C-alpha positions in Angstrom: -0.1 0.0 0.0 1.1 3.5 -0.6 2.8 5.3 2.3 2.8 9.2 2.4 1.7 9.9 -1.1 1.5 7.5 -4.0 4.6 5.6 -3.5 3.1 2.3 -4.6 0.0 3.4 -6.4 1.7 2.9 -9.9 3.3 -0.3 -9.1 1.9 -3.4 -10.9 1.5 -6.3 -8.6 2.6 -8.9 -11.2 6.0 -7.5 -11.2 6.8 -9.4 -8.1 8.4 -9.0 -4.6 12.0 -8.1 -5.7 11.0 -5.3 -8.0 8.8 -3.8 -5.3 11.6 -4.2 -2.8 14.2 -2.7 -5.2 12.1 0.1 -6.8 9.2 1.1 -4.6 10.2 0.3 -1.1 13.1 2.9 -0.9 10.5 5.5 -1.9 8.0 4.3 0.8 10.8 4.6 3.5 11.9 8.1 2.1 8.4 9.4 2.3 8.0 8.1 5.9 11.4 9.6 6.9 10.7 13.0 5.3 7.4 13.3 7.3 9.2 12.5 10.6 11.8 15.1 9.8 9.1 17.7 9.0 8.1 17.4 12.7 4.8 15.5 12.3 5.7 13.3 15.2 3.6 10.2 15.5 2.6 9.3 11.9 -1.1 8.6 11.2 -2.4 5.0 10.3 -1.5 4.0 6.9 1.6 6.3 6.8 3.9 4.2 9.2 7.2 2.8 7.8 6.7 -1.0 7.4 8.1 -3.3 9.9 10.8 -5.7 8.8 12.0 -9.1 10.0 14.2 -11.9 8.8 12.8 -15.3 9.5 15.3 -18.0 10.2 15.1 -21.9 9.8 12.4 -23.3 11.9 10.8 -19.9 12.9 7.1 -19.1 12.4 5.8 -15.6 11.4 2.2 -14.9 12.3 0.4 -12.1 10.5 -2.9 -10.8 12.1 -6.0 -10.8 9.8 -6.0 -8.0 7.2 -2.2 -7.2 7.5 -0.6 -6.3 4.2 2.7 -8.0 3.8 5.4 -9.1 1.3 7.9 -11.8 1.5 11.3 -11.9 -0.2 13.5 -15.0 -0.2 17.2 -14.6 0.6 18.8 -17.2 -1.6 17.4 -20.6 -2.1 14.6 -21.2 0.4 11.6 -23.4 1.0 8.7 -22.0 2.9 5.2 -23.4 4.1 2.4 -20.9 4.6 -1.2 -21.2 5.6 -4.2 -18.9 5.7 -7.5 -19.2 7.6 -10.7 -19.2 5.6 -12.4 -15.8 5.8 -16.1 -15.6 5.2 -17.7 -12.9 3.0 -19.1 -11.0 6.0 -15.7 -11.0 7.8 -13.9 -9.8 4.7 -16.5 -7.1 4.3 -15.9 -5.9 7.8 -12.2 -5.8 7.5 -12.7 -3.6 4.5 -15.0 -1.3 6.2 -12.6 -0.8 9.0 -9.7 -0.1 6.5 -12.0 2.5 4.8 -12.7 4.2 8.1 -9.0 4.9 8.4 -8.4 5.8 4.8 -11.3 6.2 2.4 -8.8 5.7 -0.5 -7.4 2.4 0.8 -7.2 0.0 -2.2 -7.5 -3.1 0.0 -10.4 -1.6 2.0 -12.3 -1.2 -1.4 -11.4 -4.6 -2.7 -12.4 -6.4 0.6 -15.7 -4.6 0.7 -16.3 -5.3 -2.9 -15.5 -9.0 -2.6 -17.4 -9.3 0.6 -20.5 -7.8 -0.8 -20.2 -9.7 -4.1 -20.1 -13.0 -2.4 -22.9 -12.1 -0.1 -25.0 -11.1 -3.0 -24.4 -14.5 -4.6 -25.0 -16.2 -1.2 -28.4 -14.4 -1.1 -29.5 -15.3 -4.5 -33.1 -15.7 -5.3 -34.0 -19.5 -4.6 -36.3 -19.7 -7.4 -34.4 -17.9 -10.3 -30.9 -18.4 -9.0 -30.4 -14.5 -9.6 -27.8 -12.8 -7.3 -29.0 -10.1 -4.9 -28.5 -7.2 -7.5 -28.4 -4.5 -4.9 -25.4 -6.1 -3.1 -23.6 -6.9 -6.4 -24.1 -3.2 -7.7 -22.7 -1.9 -4.4 -19.8 -4.4 -4.7 -19.0 -3.2 -8.2 -18.7 0.5 -7.0 -16.2 -0.5 -4.5 -14.3 -2.8 -7.0 -14.3 0.1 -9.5 -12.8 2.4 -6.9 -10.1 -0.3 -6.1 -9.3 -0.5 -9.9 -9.1 3.2 -10.2 -6.5 3.3 -7.3 -4.5 0.5 -8.7 -5.2 0.0 -12.4 -4.8 -3.5 -13.8 -4.5 -5.2 -10.2 -5.1 -8.8 -11.2 -7.1 -9.8 -8.2 -9.4 -6.8 -8.3 -9.9 -7.4 -12.0 -10.8 -11.0 -11.8 -13.3 -10.2 -8.9 -14.8 -7.2 -10.9 -15.1 -9.7 -13.9 -16.9 -12.1 -11.6 -19.3 -9.3 -10.7 -19.9 -8.4 -14.2 -20.8 -12.0 -15.1 -23.2 -12.1 -12.2 -24.8 -9.1 -13.6 -25.3 -10.8 -16.9 -22.5 -8.7 -18.6 -20.1 -11.3 -19.9 -18.7 -9.1 -22.7 -17.8 -6.4 -20.4 -16.1 -8.9 -18.0 -14.0 -10.1 -21.0 -13.0 -6.5 -21.8 -11.9 -5.8 -18.2 -9.7 -9.0 -18.3 -8.2 -8.1 -21.6 -7.5 -4.6 -20.3 -5.5 -6.0 -17.3 -3.6 -8.3 -19.6 -2.6 -5.4 -21.9 -1.3 -3.3 -18.9 0.8 -6.1 -17.6 2.2 -6.7 -21.2 3.1 -3.0 -21.4 4.7 -3.1 -17.9 6.8 -6.0 -18.8 7.8 -4.3 -22.0 8.8 -1.1 -20.1 11.0 -3.2 -17.7 12.7 -4.9 -20.7 13.6 -1.6 -22.2 14.9 -0.3 -18.8 17.0 -3.4 -18.4 18.4 -3.0 -21.9 19.3 0.6 -21.3 21.0 -0.2 -18.1 23.0 -2.8 -19.8 24.1 -0.5 -22.6 25.1 2.0 -20.0 27.2 -0.5 -18.2 28.9 -1.6 -21.4 29.8 1.9 -22.0 31.3 2.6 -18.5 34.8 1.1 -19.2 38.0 3.1 -19.3 39.5 3.7 -22.5 42.5 1.3 -23.0 45.8 2.3 -24.2 
């Protein structure tokens, strides 16, 4: 999530942990340090610098429900993770709490959208099988807000496509998925160009031989 002003909002999640750690994380820390130096004292929720830890062999790290996190392997590693099942109502409430702290919280909108969407499907008309359309419509509002904050986010995109299908709009669902695919392809292309430029700069840094 962004800390102190858009540090992560343009980062595509499919780039992976290493790129986030290398490109975005330094900006996150710089924003937090700048705010502390400006004399703001205790930073508000959502603007605190991230906590860090190194997990050694045989150690267990517990993350409370709703904690945003990222893992990065140091060398070769084998890890085992587990996640408790979260019901639609619980996910909805987690999202509501996040939005109370920050109305522009991406994960808050995504959680509320997912929770409402699944509740809408669980409360489908027993005779027609049609989802509870008021809940589905409210869910789509939050999912659109999440996608506006983080365009092309794969999970939010897939959930939004699921909602569009529930609303009887399969073509719109297909268009949303294709748009995400194009954003990801463009992002990878930009990374390839950047790596090529860095390689060319490195090749040209040698001292002239005599």
